[in-house]
CHARMM internal coordinates of N, CA and C (Angstrom, degrees):
IC EDIT
DIST 1 N 1 CA 1.4559
DIST 1 CA 1 C 1.5334
ANGL 1 N 1 CA 1 C 108.60
DIST 1 C 2 N 1.3256
ANGL 1 CA 1 C 2 N 116.09
DIHE 1 N 1 CA 1 C 2 N 131.89
DIST 2 N 2 CA 1.4654
ANGL 1 C 2 N 2 CA 120.01
DIHE 1 CA 1 C 2 N 2 CA -179.98
DIST 2 CA 2 C 1.5291
ANGL 2 N 2 CA 2 C 110.72
DIHE 1 C 2 N 2 CA 2 C -74.14
DIST 2 C 3 N 1.3086
ANGL 2 CA 2 C 3 N 115.83
DIHE 2 N 2 CA 2 C 3 N 166.34
DIST 3 N 3 CA 1.4638
ANGL 2 C 3 N 3 CA 121.02
DIHE 2 CA 2 C 3 N 3 CA 176.57
DIST 3 CA 3 C 1.5307
ANGL 3 N 3 CA 3 C 109.73
DIHE 2 C 3 N 3 CA 3 C -59.95
DIST 3 C 4 N 1.3237
ANGL 3 CA 3 C 4 N 116.53
DIHE 3 N 3 CA 3 C 4 N -44.29
DIST 4 N 4 CA 1.4682
ANGL 3 C 4 N 4 CA 120.30
DIHE 3 CA 3 C 4 N 4 CA -179.90
DIST 4 CA 4 C 1.5233
ANGL 4 N 4 CA 4 C 111.06
DIHE 3 C 4 N 4 CA 4 C -60.66
DIST 4 C 5 N 1.3114
ANGL 4 CA 4 C 5 N 117.03
DIHE 4 N 4 CA 4 C 5 N -40.27
DIST 5 N 5 CA 1.4690
ANGL 4 C 5 N 5 CA 120.45
DIHE 4 CA 4 C 5 N 5 CA 178.71
DIST 5 CA 5 C 1.5301
ANGL 5 N 5 CA 5 C 110.87
DIHE 4 C 5 N 5 CA 5 C -65.74
DIST 5 C 6 N 1.3127
ANGL 5 CA 5 C 6 N 116.80
DIHE 5 N 5 CA 5 C 6 N -38.44
DIST 6 N 6 CA 1.4663
ANGL 5 C 6 N 6 CA 120.49
DIHE 5 CA 5 C 6 N 6 CA 178.34
DIST 6 CA 6 C 1.5313
ANGL 6 N 6 CA 6 C 110.66
DIHE 5 C 6 N 6 CA 6 C -64.56
DIST 6 C 7 N 1.3283
ANGL 6 CA 6 C 7 N 116.24
DIHE 6 N 6 CA 6 C 7 N -42.56
DIST 7 N 7 CA 1.4653
ANGL 6 C 7 N 7 CA 120.23
DIHE 6 CA 6 C 7 N 7 CA 179.32
DIST 7 CA 7 C 1.5186
ANGL 7 N 7 CA 7 C 110.05
DIHE 6 C 7 N 7 CA 7 C -66.40
DIST 7 C 8 N 1.3112
ANGL 7 CA 7 C 8 N 116.10
DIHE 7 N 7 CA 7 C 8 N -43.43
DIST 8 N 8 CA 1.4695
ANGL 7 C 8 N 8 CA 120.64
DIHE 7 CA 7 C 8 N 8 CA 178.54
DIST 8 CA 8 C 1.5236
ANGL 8 N 8 CA 8 C 110.11
DIHE 7 C 8 N 8 CA 8 C -59.04
DIST 8 C 9 N 1.3200
ANGL 8 CA 8 C 9 N 116.75
DIHE 8 N 8 CA 8 C 9 N -40.42
DIST 9 N 9 CA 1.4634
ANGL 8 C 9 N 9 CA 122.06
DIHE 8 CA 8 C 9 N 9 CA 179.17
DIST 9 CA 9 C 1.5353
ANGL 9 N 9 CA 9 C 111.44
DIHE 8 C 9 N 9 CA 9 C -62.27
DIST 9 C 10 N 1.3304
ANGL 9 CA 9 C 10 N 116.93
DIHE 9 N 9 CA 9 C 10 N -34.29
DIST 10 N 10 CA 1.4678
ANGL 9 C 10 N 10 CA 120.96
DIHE 9 CA 9 C 10 N 10 CA 176.65
DIST 10 CA 10 C 1.5318
ANGL 10 N 10 CA 10 C 111.85
DIHE 9 C 10 N 10 CA 10 C -71.26
DIST 10 C 11 N 1.3270
ANGL 10 CA 10 C 11 N 115.55
DIHE 10 N 10 CA 10 C 11 N -40.93
DIST 11 N 11 CA 1.4632
ANGL 10 C 11 N 11 CA 120.61
DIHE 10 CA 10 C 11 N 11 CA -173.84
DIST 11 CA 11 C 1.5216
ANGL 11 N 11 CA 11 C 113.87
DIHE 10 C 11 N 11 CA 11 C -80.35
DIST 11 C 12 N 1.3128
ANGL 11 CA 11 C 12 N 117.18
DIHE 11 N 11 CA 11 C 12 N -35.32
DIST 12 N 12 CA 1.4619
ANGL 11 C 12 N 12 CA 122.31
DIHE 11 CA 11 C 12 N 12 CA -173.24
DIST 12 CA 12 C 1.5322
ANGL 12 N 12 CA 12 C 113.94
DIHE 11 C 12 N 12 CA 12 C -51.64
DIST 12 C 13 N 1.3296
ANGL 12 CA 12 C 13 N 119.77
DIHE 12 N 12 CA 12 C 13 N -49.73
DIST 13 N 13 CA 1.4799
ANGL 12 C 13 N 13 CA 118.72
DIHE 12 CA 12 C 13 N 13 CA -179.24
DIST 13 CA 13 C 1.5323
ANGL 13 N 13 CA 13 C 113.38
DIHE 12 C 13 N 13 CA 13 C -65.83
DIST 13 C 14 N 1.3161
ANGL 13 CA 13 C 14 N 116.70
DIHE 13 N 13 CA 13 C 14 N -22.33
DIST 14 N 14 CA 1.4567
ANGL 13 C 14 N 14 CA 120.76
DIHE 13 CA 13 C 14 N 14 CA -176.46
DIST 14 CA 14 C 1.5227
ANGL 14 N 14 CA 14 C 113.57
DIHE 13 C 14 N 14 CA 14 C -88.25
DIST 14 C 15 N 1.3454
ANGL 14 CA 14 C 15 N 116.31
DIHE 14 N 14 CA 14 C 15 N -39.06
DIST 15 N 15 CA 1.4638
ANGL 14 C 15 N 15 CA 119.20
DIHE 14 CA 14 C 15 N 15 CA -173.85
DIST 15 CA 15 C 1.5216
ANGL 15 N 15 CA 15 C 113.40
DIHE 14 C 15 N 15 CA 15 C -128.88
DIST 15 C 16 N 1.3060
ANGL 15 CA 15 C 16 N 117.78
DIHE 15 N 15 CA 15 C 16 N 2.21
DIST 16 N 16 CA 1.4602
ANGL 15 C 16 N 16 CA 121.39
DIHE 15 CA 15 C 16 N 16 CA 178.15
DIST 16 CA 16 C 1.5188
ANGL 16 N 16 CA 16 C 112.45
DIHE 15 C 16 N 16 CA 16 C 90.29
DIST 16 C 17 N 1.3179
ANGL 16 CA 16 C 17 N 115.11
DIHE 16 N 16 CA 16 C 17 N 158.04
DIST 17 N 17 CA 1.4588
ANGL 16 C 17 N 17 CA 121.65
DIHE 16 CA 16 C 17 N 17 CA -173.89
DIST 17 CA 17 C 1.5251
ANGL 17 N 17 CA 17 C 113.08
DIHE 16 C 17 N 17 CA 17 C -62.32
DIST 17 C 18 N 1.3244
ANGL 17 CA 17 C 18 N 116.96
DIHE 17 N 17 CA 17 C 18 N -48.89
DIST 18 N 18 CA 1.4705
ANGL 17 C 18 N 18 CA 119.82
DIHE 17 CA 17 C 18 N 18 CA -176.74
DIST 18 CA 18 C 1.5255
ANGL 18 N 18 CA 18 C 111.29
DIHE 17 C 18 N 18 CA 18 C -64.56
DIST 18 C 19 N 1.3249
ANGL 18 CA 18 C 19 N 116.22
DIHE 18 N 18 CA 18 C 19 N -43.54
DIST 19 N 19 CA 1.4575
ANGL 18 C 19 N 19 CA 120.19
DIHE 18 CA 18 C 19 N 19 CA -179.08
DIST 19 CA 19 C 1.5323
ANGL 19 N 19 CA 19 C 110.53
DIHE 18 C 19 N 19 CA 19 C -68.69
DIST 19 C 20 N 1.3167
ANGL 19 CA 19 C 20 N 117.49
DIHE 19 N 19 CA 19 C 20 N -37.01
DIST 20 N 20 CA 1.4643
ANGL 19 C 20 N 20 CA 120.91
DIHE 19 CA 19 C 20 N 20 CA 177.96
DIST 20 CA 20 C 1.5252
ANGL 20 N 20 CA 20 C 110.34
DIHE 19 C 20 N 20 CA 20 C -62.73
DIST 20 C 21 N 1.3226
ANGL 20 CA 20 C 21 N 116.43
DIHE 20 N 20 CA 20 C 21 N -43.85
DIST 21 N 21 CA 1.4588
ANGL 20 C 21 N 21 CA 121.07
DIHE 20 CA 20 C 21 N 21 CA 178.88
DIST 21 CA 21 C 1.5219
ANGL 21 N 21 CA 21 C 110.69
DIHE 20 C 21 N 21 CA 21 C -62.83
DIST 21 C 22 N 1.3117
ANGL 21 CA 21 C 22 N 116.07
DIHE 21 N 21 CA 21 C 22 N -45.26
DIST 22 N 22 CA 1.4572
ANGL 21 C 22 N 22 CA 121.36
DIHE 21 CA 21 C 22 N 22 CA -179.50
DIST 22 CA 22 C 1.5272
ANGL 22 N 22 CA 22 C 111.79
DIHE 21 C 22 N 22 CA 22 C -65.89
DIST 22 C 23 N 1.3205
ANGL 22 CA 22 C 23 N 117.06
DIHE 22 N 22 CA 22 C 23 N -45.22
DIST 23 N 23 CA 1.4654
ANGL 22 C 23 N 23 CA 121.18
DIHE 22 CA 22 C 23 N 23 CA -179.64
DIST 23 CA 23 C 1.5211
ANGL 23 N 23 CA 23 C 110.80
DIHE 22 C 23 N 23 CA 23 C -62.31
DIST 23 C 24 N 1.3179
ANGL 23 CA 23 C 24 N 116.23
DIHE 23 N 23 CA 23 C 24 N -41.96
DIST 24 N 24 CA 1.4602
ANGL 23 C 24 N 24 CA 119.78
DIHE 23 CA 23 C 24 N 24 CA -179.66
DIST 24 CA 24 C 1.5329
ANGL 24 N 24 CA 24 C 110.30
DIHE 23 C 24 N 24 CA 24 C -64.48
DIST 24 C 25 N 1.3217
ANGL 24 CA 24 C 25 N 117.22
DIHE 24 N 24 CA 24 C 25 N -47.96
DIST 25 N 25 CA 1.4668
ANGL 24 C 25 N 25 CA 120.74
DIHE 24 CA 24 C 25 N 25 CA -179.20
DIST 25 CA 25 C 1.5294
ANGL 25 N 25 CA 25 C 111.15
DIHE 24 C 25 N 25 CA 25 C -62.39
DIST 25 C 26 N 1.3098
ANGL 25 CA 25 C 26 N 116.19
DIHE 25 N 25 CA 25 C 26 N -45.48
DIST 26 N 26 CA 1.4633
ANGL 25 C 26 N 26 CA 120.94
DIHE 25 CA 25 C 26 N 26 CA -178.39
DIST 26 CA 26 C 1.5269
ANGL 26 N 26 CA 26 C 111.93
DIHE 25 C 26 N 26 CA 26 C -62.30
DIST 26 C 27 N 1.3119
ANGL 26 CA 26 C 27 N 115.65
DIHE 26 N 26 CA 26 C 27 N -45.13
DIST 27 N 27 CA 1.4692
ANGL 26 C 27 N 27 CA 119.10
DIHE 26 CA 26 C 27 N 27 CA -177.42
DIST 27 CA 27 C 1.5183
ANGL 27 N 27 CA 27 C 112.57
DIHE 26 C 27 N 27 CA 27 C -76.35
DIST 27 C 28 N 1.3061
ANGL 27 CA 27 C 28 N 117.80
DIHE 27 N 27 CA 27 C 28 N -26.26
DIST 28 N 28 CA 1.4682
ANGL 27 C 28 N 28 CA 119.91
DIHE 27 CA 27 C 28 N 28 CA 171.60
DIST 28 CA 28 C 1.5212
ANGL 28 N 28 CA 28 C 108.82
DIHE 27 C 28 N 28 CA 28 C -63.91
DIST 28 C 29 N 1.3210
ANGL 28 CA 28 C 29 N 116.66
DIHE 28 N 28 CA 28 C 29 N -40.57
DIST 29 N 29 CA 1.4621
ANGL 28 C 29 N 29 CA 120.66
DIHE 28 CA 28 C 29 N 29 CA 178.14
DIST 29 CA 29 C 1.5137
ANGL 29 N 29 CA 29 C 112.55
DIHE 28 C 29 N 29 CA 29 C -59.22
DIST 29 C 30 N 1.3222
ANGL 29 CA 29 C 30 N 116.65
DIHE 29 N 29 CA 29 C 30 N -33.65
DIST 30 N 30 CA 1.4673
ANGL 29 C 30 N 30 CA 120.51
DIHE 29 CA 29 C 30 N 30 CA 179.66
DIST 30 CA 30 C 1.5251
ANGL 30 N 30 CA 30 C 112.30
DIHE 29 C 30 N 30 CA 30 C -65.95
DIST 30 C 31 N 1.3287
ANGL 30 CA 30 C 31 N 116.39
DIHE 30 N 30 CA 30 C 31 N -23.68
DIST 31 N 31 CA 1.4662
ANGL 30 C 31 N 31 CA 119.46
DIHE 30 CA 30 C 31 N 31 CA 177.17
DIST 31 CA 31 C 1.5390
ANGL 31 N 31 CA 31 C 110.49
DIHE 30 C 31 N 31 CA 31 C -108.56
DIST 31 C 32 N 1.3270
ANGL 31 CA 31 C 32 N 115.43
DIHE 31 N 31 CA 31 C 32 N 17.19
DIST 32 N 32 CA 1.4673
ANGL 31 C 32 N 32 CA 122.87
DIHE 31 CA 31 C 32 N 32 CA 175.52
DIST 32 CA 32 C 1.5252
ANGL 32 N 32 CA 32 C 112.79
DIHE 31 C 32 N 32 CA 32 C 60.93
DIST 32 C 33 N 1.3241
ANGL 32 CA 32 C 33 N 114.73
DIHE 32 N 32 CA 32 C 33 N 42.80
DIST 33 N 33 CA 1.4593
ANGL 32 C 33 N 33 CA 122.10
DIHE 32 CA 32 C 33 N 33 CA 178.15
DIST 33 CA 33 C 1.5183
ANGL 33 N 33 CA 33 C 108.86
DIHE 32 C 33 N 33 CA 33 C -131.65
DIST 33 C 34 N 1.3058
ANGL 33 CA 33 C 34 N 115.92
DIHE 33 N 33 CA 33 C 34 N 168.52
DIST 34 N 34 CA 1.4586
ANGL 33 C 34 N 34 CA 122.45
DIHE 33 CA 33 C 34 N 34 CA 167.69
DIST 34 CA 34 C 1.5221
ANGL 34 N 34 CA 34 C 105.87
DIHE 33 C 34 N 34 CA 34 C -112.33
DIST 34 C 35 N 1.3209
ANGL 34 CA 34 C 35 N 117.35
DIHE 34 N 34 CA 34 C 35 N 160.02
DIST 35 N 35 CA 1.4671
ANGL 34 C 35 N 35 CA 117.62
DIHE 34 CA 34 C 35 N 35 CA 177.29
DIST 35 CA 35 C 1.5372
ANGL 35 N 35 CA 35 C 112.28
DIHE 34 C 35 N 35 CA 35 C -54.95
DIST 35 C 36 N 1.3269
ANGL 35 CA 35 C 36 N 116.35
DIHE 35 N 35 CA 35 C 36 N -36.18
DIST 36 N 36 CA 1.4621
ANGL 35 C 36 N 36 CA 120.26
DIHE 35 CA 35 C 36 N 36 CA -178.52
DIST 36 CA 36 C 1.5252
ANGL 36 N 36 CA 36 C 112.87
DIHE 35 C 36 N 36 CA 36 C -70.67
DIST 36 C 37 N 1.3261
ANGL 36 CA 36 C 37 N 117.79
DIHE 36 N 36 CA 36 C 37 N -23.60
DIST 37 N 37 CA 1.4699
ANGL 36 C 37 N 37 CA 119.86
DIHE 36 CA 36 C 37 N 37 CA -176.98
DIST 37 CA 37 C 1.5238
ANGL 37 N 37 CA 37 C 113.33
DIHE 36 C 37 N 37 CA 37 C -98.82
DIST 37 C 38 N 1.3245
ANGL 37 CA 37 C 38 N 117.94
DIHE 37 N 37 CA 37 C 38 N 5.71
DIST 38 N 38 CA 1.4609
ANGL 37 C 38 N 38 CA 120.08
DIHE 37 CA 37 C 38 N 38 CA -179.67
DIST 38 CA 38 C 1.5208
ANGL 38 N 38 CA 38 C 111.47
DIHE 37 C 38 N 38 CA 38 C -61.28
DIST 38 C 39 N 1.3095
ANGL 38 CA 38 C 39 N 114.93
DIHE 38 N 38 CA 38 C 39 N 139.63
DIST 39 N 39 CA 1.4636
ANGL 38 C 39 N 39 CA 121.89
DIHE 38 CA 38 C 39 N 39 CA 176.03
DIST 39 CA 39 C 1.5239
ANGL 39 N 39 CA 39 C 108.15
DIHE 38 C 39 N 39 CA 39 C -127.63
DIST 39 C 40 N 1.3008
ANGL 39 CA 39 C 40 N 115.97
DIHE 39 N 39 CA 39 C 40 N 164.83
DIST 40 N 40 CA 1.4682
ANGL 39 C 40 N 40 CA 119.97
DIHE 39 CA 39 C 40 N 40 CA -176.98
DIST 40 CA 40 C 1.5288
ANGL 40 N 40 CA 40 C 111.86
DIHE 39 C 40 N 40 CA 40 C -57.55
DIST 40 C 41 N 1.3118
ANGL 40 CA 40 C 41 N 118.52
DIHE 40 N 40 CA 40 C 41 N -31.81
DIST 41 N 41 CA 1.4574
ANGL 40 C 41 N 41 CA 121.83
DIHE 40 CA 40 C 41 N 41 CA 179.59
DIST 41 CA 41 C 1.5201
ANGL 41 N 41 CA 41 C 114.33
DIHE 40 C 41 N 41 CA 41 C -69.54
DIST 41 C 42 N 1.3182
ANGL 41 CA 41 C 42 N 117.24
DIHE 41 N 41 CA 41 C 42 N -10.46
DIST 42 N 42 CA 1.4662
ANGL 41 C 42 N 42 CA 122.16
DIHE 41 CA 41 C 42 N 42 CA -179.95
DIST 42 CA 42 C 1.5219
ANGL 42 N 42 CA 42 C 113.37
DIHE 41 C 42 N 42 CA 42 C -91.15
DIST 42 C 43 N 1.3025
ANGL 42 CA 42 C 43 N 117.10
DIHE 42 N 42 CA 42 C 43 N -8.35
DIST 43 N 43 CA 1.4611
ANGL 42 C 43 N 43 CA 120.29
DIHE 42 CA 42 C 43 N 43 CA -168.73
DIST 43 CA 43 C 1.5304
ANGL 43 N 43 CA 43 C 114.54
DIHE 42 C 43 N 43 CA 43 C -67.49
DIST 43 C 44 N 1.3105
ANGL 43 CA 43 C 44 N 118.69
DIHE 43 N 43 CA 43 C 44 N -35.86
DIST 44 N 44 CA 1.4675
ANGL 43 C 44 N 44 CA 119.74
DIHE 43 CA 43 C 44 N 44 CA 179.95
DIST 44 CA 44 C 1.5222
ANGL 44 N 44 CA 44 C 110.37
DIHE 43 C 44 N 44 CA 44 C -63.49
DIST 44 C 45 N 1.3223
ANGL 44 CA 44 C 45 N 116.66
DIHE 44 N 44 CA 44 C 45 N -49.01
DIST 45 N 45 CA 1.4633
ANGL 44 C 45 N 45 CA 120.44
DIHE 44 CA 44 C 45 N 45 CA -179.21
DIST 45 CA 45 C 1.5202
ANGL 45 N 45 CA 45 C 110.77
DIHE 44 C 45 N 45 CA 45 C -66.00
DIST 45 C 46 N 1.3126
ANGL 45 CA 45 C 46 N 117.49
DIHE 45 N 45 CA 45 C 46 N -42.78
DIST 46 N 46 CA 1.4643
ANGL 45 C 46 N 46 CA 120.77
DIHE 45 CA 45 C 46 N 46 CA -179.68
DIST 46 CA 46 C 1.5251
ANGL 46 N 46 CA 46 C 110.59
DIHE 45 C 46 N 46 CA 46 C -64.18
DIST 46 C 47 N 1.3191
ANGL 46 CA 46 C 47 N 117.20
DIHE 46 N 46 CA 46 C 47 N -42.93
DIST 47 N 47 CA 1.4666
ANGL 46 C 47 N 47 CA 119.98
DIHE 46 CA 46 C 47 N 47 CA -178.76
DIST 47 CA 47 C 1.5266
ANGL 47 N 47 CA 47 C 111.12
DIHE 46 C 47 N 47 CA 47 C -62.15
DIST 47 C 48 N 1.3193
ANGL 47 CA 47 C 48 N 116.86
DIHE 47 N 47 CA 47 C 48 N -36.81
DIST 48 N 48 CA 1.4655
ANGL 47 C 48 N 48 CA 120.68
DIHE 47 CA 47 C 48 N 48 CA 177.89
DIST 48 CA 48 C 1.5311
ANGL 48 N 48 CA 48 C 110.18
DIHE 47 C 48 N 48 CA 48 C -62.56
DIST 48 C 49 N 1.3074
ANGL 48 CA 48 C 49 N 116.67
DIHE 48 N 48 CA 48 C 49 N -51.52
DIST 49 N 49 CA 1.4661
ANGL 48 C 49 N 49 CA 120.26
DIHE 48 CA 48 C 49 N 49 CA -177.60
DIST 49 CA 49 C 1.5230
ANGL 49 N 49 CA 49 C 111.67
DIHE 48 C 49 N 49 CA 49 C -64.63
DIST 49 C 50 N 1.3072
ANGL 49 CA 49 C 50 N 117.38
DIHE 49 N 49 CA 49 C 50 N -42.81
DIST 50 N 50 CA 1.4661
ANGL 49 C 50 N 50 CA 119.96
DIHE 49 CA 49 C 50 N 50 CA 179.00
DIST 50 CA 50 C 1.5287
ANGL 50 N 50 CA 50 C 111.18
DIHE 49 C 50 N 50 CA 50 C -61.80
DIST 50 C 51 N 1.3091
ANGL 50 CA 50 C 51 N 116.57
DIHE 50 N 50 CA 50 C 51 N -43.62
DIST 51 N 51 CA 1.4709
ANGL 50 C 51 N 51 CA 119.15
DIHE 50 CA 50 C 51 N 51 CA -176.75
DIST 51 CA 51 C 1.5226
ANGL 51 N 51 CA 51 C 111.75
DIHE 50 C 51 N 51 CA 51 C -63.48
DIST 51 C 52 N 1.3242
ANGL 51 CA 51 C 52 N 117.04
DIHE 51 N 51 CA 51 C 52 N -34.14
DIST 52 N 52 CA 1.4690
ANGL 51 C 52 N 52 CA 120.10
DIHE 51 CA 51 C 52 N 52 CA 179.66
DIST 52 CA 52 C 1.5284
ANGL 52 N 52 CA 52 C 111.24
DIHE 51 C 52 N 52 CA 52 C -61.14
DIST 52 C 53 N 1.3072
ANGL 52 CA 52 C 53 N 117.53
DIHE 52 N 52 CA 52 C 53 N -42.41
DIST 53 N 53 CA 1.4534
ANGL 52 C 53 N 53 CA 121.42
DIHE 52 CA 52 C 53 N 53 CA 179.58
DIST 53 CA 53 C 1.5166
ANGL 53 N 53 CA 53 C 113.42
DIHE 52 C 53 N 53 CA 53 C -78.46
DIST 53 C 54 N 1.3156
ANGL 53 CA 53 C 54 N 116.69
DIHE 53 N 53 CA 53 C 54 N -33.67
DIST 54 N 54 CA 1.4595
ANGL 53 C 54 N 54 CA 120.38
DIHE 53 CA 53 C 54 N 54 CA -177.26
DIST 54 CA 54 C 1.5210
ANGL 54 N 54 CA 54 C 112.81
DIHE 53 C 54 N 54 CA 54 C -68.06
DIST 54 C 55 N 1.3116
ANGL 54 CA 54 C 55 N 117.53
DIHE 54 N 54 CA 54 C 55 N -26.44
DIST 55 N 55 CA 1.4650
ANGL 54 C 55 N 55 CA 121.73
DIHE 54 CA 54 C 55 N 55 CA -178.60
DIST 55 CA 55 C 1.5292
ANGL 55 N 55 CA 55 C 111.14
DIHE 54 C 55 N 55 CA 55 C -51.97
DIST 55 C 56 N 1.3029
ANGL 55 CA 55 C 56 N 116.88
DIHE 55 N 55 CA 55 C 56 N -39.85
DIST 56 N 56 CA 1.4651
ANGL 55 C 56 N 56 CA 121.09
DIHE 55 CA 55 C 56 N 56 CA -177.52
DIST 56 CA 56 C 1.5216
ANGL 56 N 56 CA 56 C 112.93
DIHE 55 C 56 N 56 CA 56 C -68.42
DIST 56 C 57 N 1.3173
ANGL 56 CA 56 C 57 N 117.31
DIHE 56 N 56 CA 56 C 57 N -24.92
DIST 57 N 57 CA 1.4592
ANGL 56 C 57 N 57 CA 121.31
DIHE 56 CA 56 C 57 N 57 CA -175.53
DIST 57 CA 57 C 1.5183
ANGL 57 N 57 CA 57 C 113.85
DIHE 56 C 57 N 57 CA 57 C -102.10
DIST 57 C 58 N 1.3391
ANGL 57 CA 57 C 58 N 116.76
DIHE 57 N 57 CA 57 C 58 N -34.47
DIST 58 N 58 CA 1.4625
ANGL 57 C 58 N 58 CA 118.97
DIHE 57 CA 57 C 58 N 58 CA -174.02
DIST 58 CA 58 C 1.5215
ANGL 58 N 58 CA 58 C 113.42
DIHE 57 C 58 N 58 CA 58 C -125.61
DIST 58 C 59 N 1.3095
ANGL 58 CA 58 C 59 N 117.67
DIHE 58 N 58 CA 58 C 59 N 2.87
DIST 59 N 59 CA 1.4618
ANGL 58 C 59 N 59 CA 121.14
DIHE 58 CA 58 C 59 N 59 CA 177.62
DIST 59 CA 59 C 1.5158
ANGL 59 N 59 CA 59 C 112.99
DIHE 58 C 59 N 59 CA 59 C 88.36
DIST 59 C 60 N 1.3082
ANGL 59 CA 59 C 60 N 114.54
DIHE 59 N 59 CA 59 C 60 N 160.28
DIST 60 N 60 CA 1.4579
ANGL 59 C 60 N 60 CA 122.02
DIHE 59 CA 59 C 60 N 60 CA -175.26
DIST 60 CA 60 C 1.5211
ANGL 60 N 60 CA 60 C 112.67
DIHE 59 C 60 N 60 CA 60 C -63.23
DIST 60 C 61 N 1.3105
ANGL 60 CA 60 C 61 N 116.68
DIHE 60 N 60 CA 60 C 61 N -45.50
DIST 61 N 61 CA 1.4597
ANGL 60 C 61 N 61 CA 120.58
DIHE 60 CA 60 C 61 N 61 CA -175.67
DIST 61 CA 61 C 1.5301
ANGL 61 N 61 CA 61 C 111.69
DIHE 60 C 61 N 61 CA 61 C -64.91
DIST 61 C 62 N 1.3182
ANGL 61 CA 61 C 62 N 116.49
DIHE 61 N 61 CA 61 C 62 N -49.47
DIST 62 N 62 CA 1.4601
ANGL 61 C 62 N 62 CA 120.27
DIHE 61 CA 61 C 62 N 62 CA -179.29
DIST 62 CA 62 C 1.5253
ANGL 62 N 62 CA 62 C 110.64
DIHE 61 C 62 N 62 CA 62 C -66.19
DIST 62 C 63 N 1.3216
ANGL 62 CA 62 C 63 N 117.46
DIHE 62 N 62 CA 62 C 63 N -41.47
DIST 63 N 63 CA 1.4654
ANGL 62 C 63 N 63 CA 120.84
DIHE 62 CA 62 C 63 N 63 CA 177.59
DIST 63 CA 63 C 1.5239
ANGL 63 N 63 CA 63 C 110.46
DIHE 62 C 63 N 63 CA 63 C -59.77
DIST 63 C 64 N 1.3088
ANGL 63 CA 63 C 64 N 116.90
DIHE 63 N 63 CA 63 C 64 N -39.87
DIST 64 N 64 CA 1.4625
ANGL 63 C 64 N 64 CA 121.12
DIHE 63 CA 63 C 64 N 64 CA 178.03
DIST 64 CA 64 C 1.5166
ANGL 64 N 64 CA 64 C 112.25
DIHE 63 C 64 N 64 CA 64 C -64.30
DIST 64 C 65 N 1.3284
ANGL 64 CA 64 C 65 N 116.52
DIHE 64 N 64 CA 64 C 65 N -41.67
DIST 65 N 65 CA 1.4699
ANGL 64 C 65 N 65 CA 120.18
DIHE 64 CA 64 C 65 N 65 CA 178.60
DIST 65 CA 65 C 1.5236
ANGL 65 N 65 CA 65 C 110.88
DIHE 64 C 65 N 65 CA 65 C -64.42
DIST 65 C 66 N 1.3261
ANGL 65 CA 65 C 66 N 116.83
DIHE 65 N 65 CA 65 C 66 N -43.05
DIST 66 N 66 CA 1.4568
ANGL 65 C 66 N 66 CA 120.69
DIHE 65 CA 65 C 66 N 66 CA 179.04
DIST 66 CA 66 C 1.5325
ANGL 66 N 66 CA 66 C 109.99
DIHE 65 C 66 N 66 CA 66 C -64.10
DIST 66 C 67 N 1.3307
ANGL 66 CA 66 C 67 N 116.91
DIHE 66 N 66 CA 66 C 67 N -43.11
DIST 67 N 67 CA 1.4682
ANGL 66 C 67 N 67 CA 120.97
DIHE 66 CA 66 C 67 N 67 CA 179.15
DIST 67 CA 67 C 1.5344
ANGL 67 N 67 CA 67 C 110.50
DIHE 66 C 67 N 67 CA 67 C -60.02
DIST 67 C 68 N 1.3211
ANGL 67 CA 67 C 68 N 116.97
DIHE 67 N 67 CA 67 C 68 N -40.58
DIST 68 N 68 CA 1.4700
ANGL 67 C 68 N 68 CA 120.39
DIHE 67 CA 67 C 68 N 68 CA 178.79
DIST 68 CA 68 C 1.5264
ANGL 68 N 68 CA 68 C 110.88
DIHE 67 C 68 N 68 CA 68 C -63.28
DIST 68 C 69 N 1.3235
ANGL 68 CA 68 C 69 N 116.34
DIHE 68 N 68 CA 68 C 69 N -42.41
DIST 69 N 69 CA 1.4685
ANGL 68 C 69 N 69 CA 119.67
DIHE 68 CA 68 C 69 N 69 CA 179.49
DIST 69 CA 69 C 1.5240
ANGL 69 N 69 CA 69 C 110.89
DIHE 68 C 69 N 69 CA 69 C -64.18
DIST 69 C 70 N 1.3299
ANGL 69 CA 69 C 70 N 116.85
DIHE 69 N 69 CA 69 C 70 N -40.72
DIST 70 N 70 CA 1.4591
ANGL 69 C 70 N 70 CA 120.36
DIHE 69 CA 69 C 70 N 70 CA 179.47
DIST 70 CA 70 C 1.5310
ANGL 70 N 70 CA 70 C 110.04
DIHE 69 C 70 N 70 CA 70 C -67.77
DIST 70 C 71 N 1.3126
ANGL 70 CA 70 C 71 N 117.44
DIHE 70 N 70 CA 70 C 71 N -43.10
DIST 71 N 71 CA 1.4677
ANGL 70 C 71 N 71 CA 121.13
DIHE 70 CA 70 C 71 N 71 CA 179.08
DIST 71 CA 71 C 1.5345
ANGL 71 N 71 CA 71 C 111.27
DIHE 70 C 71 N 71 CA 71 C -59.60
DIST 71 C 72 N 1.3180
ANGL 71 CA 71 C 72 N 117.30
DIHE 71 N 71 CA 71 C 72 N -35.71
DIST 72 N 72 CA 1.4790
ANGL 71 C 72 N 72 CA 121.26
DIHE 71 CA 71 C 72 N 72 CA 179.98
DIST 72 CA 72 C 1.5216
ANGL 72 N 72 CA 72 C 112.19
DIHE 71 C 72 N 72 CA 72 C -71.97
DIST 72 C 73 N 1.3364
ANGL 72 CA 72 C 73 N 117.72
DIHE 72 N 72 CA 72 C 73 N -13.03
DIST 73 N 73 CA 1.4578
ANGL 72 C 73 N 73 CA 119.62
DIHE 72 CA 72 C 73 N 73 CA 177.68
DIST 73 CA 73 C 1.5375
ANGL 73 N 73 CA 73 C 110.65
DIHE 72 C 73 N 73 CA 73 C -71.08
DIST 73 C 74 N 1.3208
ANGL 73 CA 73 C 74 N 116.17
DIHE 73 N 73 CA 73 C 74 N -13.68
DIST 74 N 74 CA 1.4662
ANGL 73 C 74 N 74 CA 121.17
DIHE 73 CA 73 C 74 N 74 CA -177.86
DIST 74 CA 74 C 1.4945
ANGL 74 N 74 CA 74 C 113.43
DIHE 73 C 74 N 74 CA 74 C -82.89
END
COOR INIT
IC SEED 1 N 1 CA 1 C
IC BUILD
């Protein structure tokens, strides 16, 4: 399973498949990556950007937990 697939698997139950796909693609762009090109060294920056947007949908606490899990993928 790729890193992008693992992240999508975390996000999907929380925000739905379409939104998870969109959030991942959008936030990868913020770090000048594509979901397919993500590497473990990208996880800290990606987790930061994802958590900022997720707060509005799943709350600060849950967004923080998800960001921590993504950051640990690095």
